[in-house]
C-alpha positions as CSV (number, residue, x, y, z in Angstrom):
1,M,-26.5,-23.4,9.1
2,T,-23.8,-25.7,8.0
3,D,-21.5,-27.3,10.7
4,F,-18.4,-29.2,10.3
5,V,-16.9,-32.4,11.7
6,I,-13.5,-34.0,11.5
7,V,-13.2,-37.4,9.9
8,V,-10.5,-39.9,9.8
9,A,-9.8,-40.6,6.1
10,T,-7.6,-43.5,5.2
11,M,-5.5,-43.3,2.2
12,A,-7.1,-46.4,0.7
13,A,-10.4,-45.1,1.2
14,V,-9.9,-42.0,-0.6
15,A,-7.9,-43.7,-3.4
16,G,-10.6,-46.0,-3.9
17,A,-13.2,-43.2,-4.1
18,G,-11.4,-41.8,-6.9
19,G,-9.8,-39.0,-4.9
20,A,-13.3,-38.0,-3.2
21,V,-13.7,-38.3,0.5
22,P,-16.4,-41.3,1.0
23,D,-19.4,-40.4,3.0
24,R,-19.1,-43.0,5.6
25,L,-15.9,-42.4,7.7
26,P,-15.2,-42.5,11.4
27,T,-15.2,-39.0,13.1
28,L,-12.7,-37.7,15.4
29,G,-14.8,-37.4,18.6
30,F,-18.3,-36.2,18.9
31,R,-17.8,-32.5,18.3
32,T,-19.1,-30.2,15.7
33,Y,-17.5,-26.9,14.6
34,P,-19.5,-24.0,13.8
35,S,-17.1,-22.9,10.9
36,L,-14.5,-24.4,8.5
37,S,-11.6,-22.2,10.1
38,D,-12.6,-23.5,13.6
39,C,-12.6,-27.0,12.3
40,E,-9.1,-26.5,10.5
41,A,-7.8,-25.2,13.8
42,A,-8.8,-28.3,15.7
43,V,-7.3,-30.6,12.9
44,G,-4.0,-28.7,13.3
45,Q,-4.1,-29.6,17.1
46,N,-4.3,-33.3,16.3
47,T,-1.9,-35.7,14.8
48,P,-3.3,-38.4,12.5
49,R,-2.2,-41.9,12.8
50,P,0.1,-43.2,9.9
51,G,-1.9,-43.9,6.7
52,T,-4.7,-41.5,7.7
53,R,-5.6,-37.9,7.2
54,L,-7.8,-35.7,9.3
55,V,-10.5,-33.9,7.1
56,C,-13.1,-31.3,7.8
57,L,-16.4,-32.1,6.1
58,P,-19.6,-30.1,6.1
59,I,-22.7,-31.5,7.6
60,E,-26.3,-30.3,7.6
61,P,-28.7,-31.4,10.4
62,P,-32.2,-32.5,9.4
63,P,-34.6,-29.6,9.7
64,G,-36.2,-29.1,13.2
65,T,-33.3,-30.9,15.2
66,M,-30.7,-29.7,17.8
67,F,-27.9,-31.2,16.2
68,S,-25.1,-29.3,18.4
69,A,-27.1,-29.7,21.6
70,H,-25.4,-31.4,24.5
């Protein structure tokens, strides 16, 4: 199952990667979302800082882990 996280992408980081989102970006909080639509709804409730953008990225936990367990 694929979960999603919100990452904070700076415009400079995205521009330097040729338009792709780099794989090492800070996340917004420590929460995962079960679907893209849930993640996008959470992005809509947060305001990015100037020069940044909030982006939903899929993550796949390693096999046998309880990635979303709190």
